[in-house]
C-alpha positions as CSV (number, residue, x, y, z in Angstrom):
1,M,0.0,0.3,-0.2
2,V,1.6,3.2,-0.7
3,V,-0.2,6.3,1.4
4,L,0.8,10.3,-0.2
5,G,2.2,12.9,1.7
6,A,3.5,13.3,5.1
7,G,0.9,14.8,7.7
8,N,-0.6,12.8,10.7
9,V,-3.1,11.3,9.5
10,A,-0.9,9.7,6.7
11,M,1.0,8.9,9.7
12,D,-2.6,7.4,10.9
13,S,-3.3,6.5,7.7
14,A,-0.2,4.1,6.8
15,R,0.1,2.7,10.8
16,T,-3.3,1.4,10.1
17,A,-2.6,-0.6,7.3
18,M,-0.6,-2.2,8.6
19,R,-2.4,-2.7,11.5
20,L,-4.9,-4.4,9.5
21,G,-2.9,-6.6,7.7
22,A,-1.1,-4.5,4.6
23,E,2.6,-6.3,3.3
24,T,4.2,-3.7,2.7
25,V,2.4,0.2,3.3
26,K,5.1,3.0,1.5
27,I,4.9,6.8,2.4
28,V,5.3,8.4,-0.5
29,Y,6.5,12.6,-0.1
30,R,8.3,15.3,-2.3
31,R,10.3,17.2,0.5
32,S,12.9,16.5,2.8
33,R,12.2,14.1,6.4
34,D,13.0,17.4,8.2
35,E,10.5,19.4,5.7
36,M,7.5,16.7,6.9
37,P,4.5,18.1,9.0
38,A,3.9,15.2,10.5
39,R,5.1,15.2,14.7
40,K,8.3,14.0,14.8
41,A,6.7,11.2,17.7
42,E,4.1,10.2,14.6
43,I,7.4,9.3,12.1
44,H,9.0,7.8,14.8
45,H,6.4,5.5,15.3
46,A,5.5,4.8,12.2
47,E,9.1,3.2,11.2
48,E,8.3,1.6,14.0
49,E,6.4,-0.8,13.2
50,G,7.6,-1.4,9.7
51,I,6.9,1.7,7.6
52,E,8.9,2.6,4.7
53,M,9.6,6.2,3.7
54,C,10.1,7.2,0.4
55,L,10.6,11.0,-0.4
56,L,12.1,13.4,-2.4
57,T,9.3,11.2,-4.2
58,N,6.6,12.9,-6.6
59,P,3.9,11.0,-8.0
60,T,3.8,11.5,-12.0
61,R,0.9,8.8,-12.5
62,Y,-1.3,6.0,-11.7
63,L,-2.4,3.1,-13.7
64,G,-5.6,1.4,-13.2
65,N,-7.2,-1.9,-11.7
66,E,-10.4,-2.0,-14.7
67,R,-12.0,-4.8,-12.7
68,A,-12.0,-3.3,-9.3
69,G,-11.7,0.2,-10.6
70,L,-8.7,1.3,-8.7
71,P,-5.2,2.8,-9.0
72,A,-3.5,-0.4,-9.2
73,W,0.1,1.4,-9.5
74,S,1.7,4.2,-9.7
75,A,5.1,5.9,-11.5
76,C,7.0,7.9,-9.1
77,A,10.2,11.2,-9.6
78,W,12.8,11.7,-7.5
79,N,13.1,14.8,-6.8
80,W,16.3,16.7,-5.5
81,V,16.9,20.1,-3.6
82,S,19.0,22.6,-6.1
83,P,20.5,26.0,-4.5
84,T,19.0,27.3,-2.3
85,T,16.1,30.6,-4.2
86,P,17.0,34.2,-4.6
87,A,15.1,34.7,-0.9
88,G,16.8,32.4,1.0
89,G,14.3,29.3,0.9
90,A,14.8,25.8,-1.2
91,R,14.2,25.3,-4.6
92,W,12.2,21.6,-5.2
93,Q,13.5,20.3,-8.7
């Protein structure tokens, strides 16, 4: 199972899926660990429960399961941080 985002609700969803028997759970987030909006304790507990963090990763498309009408696979692109903007902020590419 893949959870998009890294806030508290994403952590709760991922942890619940794992507890309900998902074989693997991955959190996909487009930014770095330092920018994850979830509380640090939530992130720590998710990792303790075996949830994999795919950071600096951005979904680019979804391929569906026509019989179930649900996404079955997604393609991702990896992001990186380039030099800061003139205002001093990180620039994501």
